C-alpha positions as CSV (number, residue, x, y, z in Angstrom):
1,M,-25.2,-4.8,2.3
2,K,-26.9,-1.5,-0.1
3,D,-26.4,-1.5,-3.9
4,W,-25.8,2.7,-3.3
5,W,-22.5,1.8,-1.0
6,K,-19.2,2.3,-2.1
7,R,-17.4,-0.7,-2.8
8,P,-14.0,-1.4,-4.1
9,I,-14.0,-2.4,-8.0
10,A,-10.1,-4.3,-9.0
11,P,-8.5,-6.1,-11.1
12,G,-8.7,-9.9,-9.6
13,L,-10.6,-8.8,-6.8
14,R,-14.3,-9.5,-6.0
15,V,-16.7,-8.1,-3.1
16,V,-17.9,-11.3,-0.7
17,D,-19.9,-9.3,1.9
18,M,-19.5,-5.6,3.2
19,R,-21.5,-5.2,7.2
20,D,-20.1,-4.3,9.9
21,V,-16.8,-6.6,11.8
22,P,-16.3,-6.9,15.6
23,L,-12.8,-5.0,15.9
24,K,-12.5,-8.0,18.0
25,D,-11.9,-10.8,14.9
26,L,-9.4,-9.3,12.6
27,D,-6.0,-9.2,11.9
28,G,-4.1,-6.8,10.5
29,H,-0.2,-6.5,8.6
30,A,1.0,-3.7,10.7
31,Q,3.3,-4.3,13.9
32,P,4.5,-1.9,16.6
33,Y,7.8,-1.2,16.4
34,K,10.8,0.6,19.1
35,T,13.5,3.0,16.6
36,D,16.6,4.1,18.2
37,D,15.9,7.1,20.3
38,G,12.7,5.0,21.7
39,T,9.6,5.9,19.8
40,W,7.4,3.8,19.0
41,I,5.8,3.9,15.1
42,V,3.5,1.1,13.4
43,R,5.6,-0.8,10.4
44,N,3.1,-1.2,7.9
45,V,4.8,-3.1,4.4
46,I,2.5,-0.7,2.6
47,R,4.0,2.8,4.0
48,A,7.5,2.6,3.7
49,K,7.4,5.1,6.9
50,G,4.8,3.3,9.2
51,I,1.8,4.6,9.8
52,D,1.0,8.7,9.9
53,P,0.0,8.6,13.7
54,S,-1.4,12.5,13.1
55,F,-3.4,11.3,9.9
56,V,-4.8,8.5,12.4
57,T,-5.7,11.0,15.6
58,Q,-7.6,12.2,12.0
59,Y,-9.6,9.5,11.3
60,A,-10.8,8.9,15.1
61,N,-11.3,12.6,15.7
62,L,-14.0,12.2,12.5
63,I,-15.7,9.5,14.1
64,R,-16.0,10.7,17.9
65,D,-17.3,13.7,15.9
66,G,-20.3,11.6,14.2
67,L,-18.6,12.6,11.0
68,W,-17.7,9.6,10.2
69,D,-20.3,8.2,7.2
70,P,-19.1,4.3,6.6
71,Y,-21.6,4.5,3.2
72,Y,-19.3,7.6,1.3
73,Y,-16.0,6.2,0.7
74,V,-14.7,2.5,-0.1
75,P,-14.6,0.9,3.4
76,P,-11.2,-1.1,4.9
77,V,-11.3,-4.4,2.7
78,I,-10.7,-8.1,4.4
79,T,-9.8,-11.3,3.2
80,I,-12.6,-13.5,4.1
81,D,-10.6,-15.4,7.1
82,N,-10.8,-11.2,8.0
83,K,-6.8,-10.6,7.3
84,I,-7.1,-7.1,6.9
85,V,-5.8,-6.6,3.2
86,A,-6.2,-2.1,3.0
87,G,-7.4,0.1,6.2
88,E,-5.3,-0.2,8.8
89,G,-4.4,3.2,9.4
90,R,-8.3,3.6,10.0
91,F,-8.8,0.2,12.2
92,V,-6.6,1.8,14.5
93,A,-8.3,4.7,14.6
94,H,-11.9,2.9,14.8
95,Q,-9.8,1.2,18.1
96,D,-8.8,4.7,19.9
97,A,-12.8,6.7,18.6
98,G,-13.4,3.6,21.1
99,E,-15.8,2.3,18.2
100,K,-16.6,-1.7,19.1
101,T,-17.2,-2.2,14.5
102,M,-15.5,-2.1,11.3
103,H,-18.2,-1.2,8.7
104,C,-15.8,-3.7,6.3
105,A,-15.9,-5.0,2.5
106,I,-13.9,-9.0,2.7
107,C,-13.0,-9.2,-0.2
108,E,-11.2,-12.2,-2.4
109,F,-8.9,-11.8,-4.5
110,F,-8.2,-14.7,-7.5
111,E,-5.7,-14.3,-10.9
112,V,-6.5,-12.6,-14.3
113,D,-3.7,-11.9,-17.1
114,G,-2.6,-14.6,-15.7
115,K,-0.6,-12.9,-12.4
116,S,-1.1,-14.7,-9.3
117,A,-4.1,-13.7,-6.4
118,A,-1.0,-12.5,-4.1
119,Y,0.1,-10.5,-7.3
120,W,-3.3,-8.1,-7.3
121,Q,-4.4,-8.1,-3.8
122,K,-0.4,-5.6,-3.3
123,M,-1.5,-4.2,-6.1
124,Y,-4.4,-2.9,-5.1
125,Q,-2.9,-2.5,-1.3
126,S,-0.8,-0.2,-3.0
127,N,-3.1,2.0,-5.5
128,E,-6.1,1.9,-3.0
129,N,-4.1,4.2,-0.9
130,A,-3.0,6.2,-4.5
131,G,-4.7,10.7,-4.5
132,R,-8.3,8.8,-4.8
133,Q,-10.9,11.1,-2.6
134,R,-10.3,9.9,1.0
135,E,-11.7,10.6,4.0
136,V,-9.0,12.1,5.3
137,Q,-6.8,14.4,2.7
138,G,-3.0,13.8,2.2
139,N,-3.4,10.5,3.4
140,N,-2.2,9.1,-0.2
141,R,0.9,6.6,-1.1
142,T,4.3,8.5,-1.6
143,E,7.0,7.5,-4.4
144,E,9.1,5.9,-1.4
145,D,5.5,3.7,-1.0
146,V,5.7,2.1,-3.8
147,I,9.8,1.8,-4.3
148,H,9.4,0.0,-1.2
149,L,6.7,-2.5,-2.0
150,T,7.7,-3.3,-5.2
151,T,11.5,-3.6,-3.7
152,Y,8.9,-6.0,-1.3
153,M,7.6,-7.9,-3.6
154,C,10.6,-9.0,-6.0
155,Q,11.7,-10.4,-1.9
156,D,9.2,-12.4,-1.0
157,D,9.7,-15.9,-1.5
158,E,5.8,-16.7,-2.2
159,M,5.3,-13.9,-4.9
160,T,5.8,-15.7,-8.0
161,D,5.3,-13.0,-10.5
162,V,7.7,-10.0,-9.3
163,W,11.6,-10.2,-8.6
164,F,15.2,-9.0,-9.8
165,D,14.7,-10.2,-13.7
166,H,17.4,-8.2,-15.1
167,E,17.7,-11.0,-17.5
168,D,14.8,-9.7,-19.4
169,D,15.9,-5.8,-18.2
170,Y,13.9,-6.0,-15.3
171,R,10.2,-6.5,-17.1
172,S,8.6,-7.6,-14.1
173,I,8.9,-4.8,-11.9
174,R,8.5,-2.4,-14.8
175,T,5.2,-4.6,-15.2
176,A,4.3,-3.9,-12.1
177,L,4.2,-0.5,-11.6
178,K,2.4,-0.2,-14.3
179,D,-0.5,-1.6,-12.5
180,Q,0.6,0.8,-9.7
181,G,-0.8,3.9,-12.7
182,Y,3.0,4.7,-13.5
183,K,3.1,5.0,-17.7
184,D,6.6,7.7,-18.6
185,S,9.0,5.3,-19.2
186,K,11.9,7.6,-17.5
187,K,10.1,7.8,-14.6
188,I,9.3,4.1,-14.2
189,N,13.8,3.8,-14.8
190,D,13.7,5.5,-12.6
191,L,12.0,3.7,-9.8
192,V,13.2,0.5,-11.0
193,E,17.1,1.8,-10.2
194,A,15.5,3.2,-7.0
195,I,13.8,-0.4,-6.3
196,K,17.0,-1.7,-6.9
197,I,19.2,0.1,-5.2
198,E,16.7,-0.9,-2.2
199,G,16.3,-4.6,-2.8
200,G,20.5,-4.9,-2.8
201,H,21.3,-4.8,-6.4
202,E,23.2,-3.4,-8.1
203,A,22.5,-0.1,-10.2
204,K,23.2,1.5,-12.7
205,A,26.6,2.9,-13.2
206,V,27.0,6.8,-13.1
207,K,31.3,7.9,-13.7
208,G,32.0,9.2,-10.0
209,Y,28.8,9.1,-8.1
210,T,28.0,6.9,-4.9
211,K,25.7,4.8,-4.0
212,N,23.7,7.4,-2.3
213,R,24.4,10.5,-4.7
214,I,22.7,8.1,-7.6
215,K,19.8,7.6,-5.0
216,Y,19.5,11.2,-4.0
217,V,19.6,12.6,-7.9
218,I,16.6,10.2,-8.3
219,A,14.8,11.0,-5.2
220,S,15.6,14.1,-6.7
221,E,14.5,14.2,-10.8
222,M,11.7,12.4,-8.6
223,K,10.4,15.8,-7.4
224,K,10.2,18.0,-10.3
225,D,7.9,16.1,-12.2
């Protein structure tokens, strides 16, 4: 592990090592799924619509053309038992390009600020995709991805840091959104309502609006920001 290699930095994350890891040893969280129209997509807990194959193709082309610099950008992050935390698309791209190994940051997550290691792992997965400089431009998270991940955290029985705490004005959800970089209170309120809808909870009533209409209005407001 060289000092000049780009490495991940985030709350609750510690880099243990950085090295090339055999692809056959890596354990991904993405799941292939066949849609009703027969199309195969790759589900991903971080990406609401799964891994975008167009970005995987761009990554794979960079690798094939010898333009991939594994040390200039923050590499895929894996746990000490080789589970992929972030970098699923790059993992698939390395497979498609015929590579045998992938440069990874081997990390462990730990409790800090009263939040669990599992919480900070999910925060890293979200924030790693948030508008930073990347090898392939445009492959950043969307509002839909944030809603998808935060809802997943609320519904995960093993996640004790975030839940639908309606009696406390959804404080845990608001905190999770702030830890994902959101500061504007109106934006946070809109996202909370969208997460409630996604999770099957009743959103704030708006006279004359159906649940789908509320979701449409929330989405429209997000686009204006």
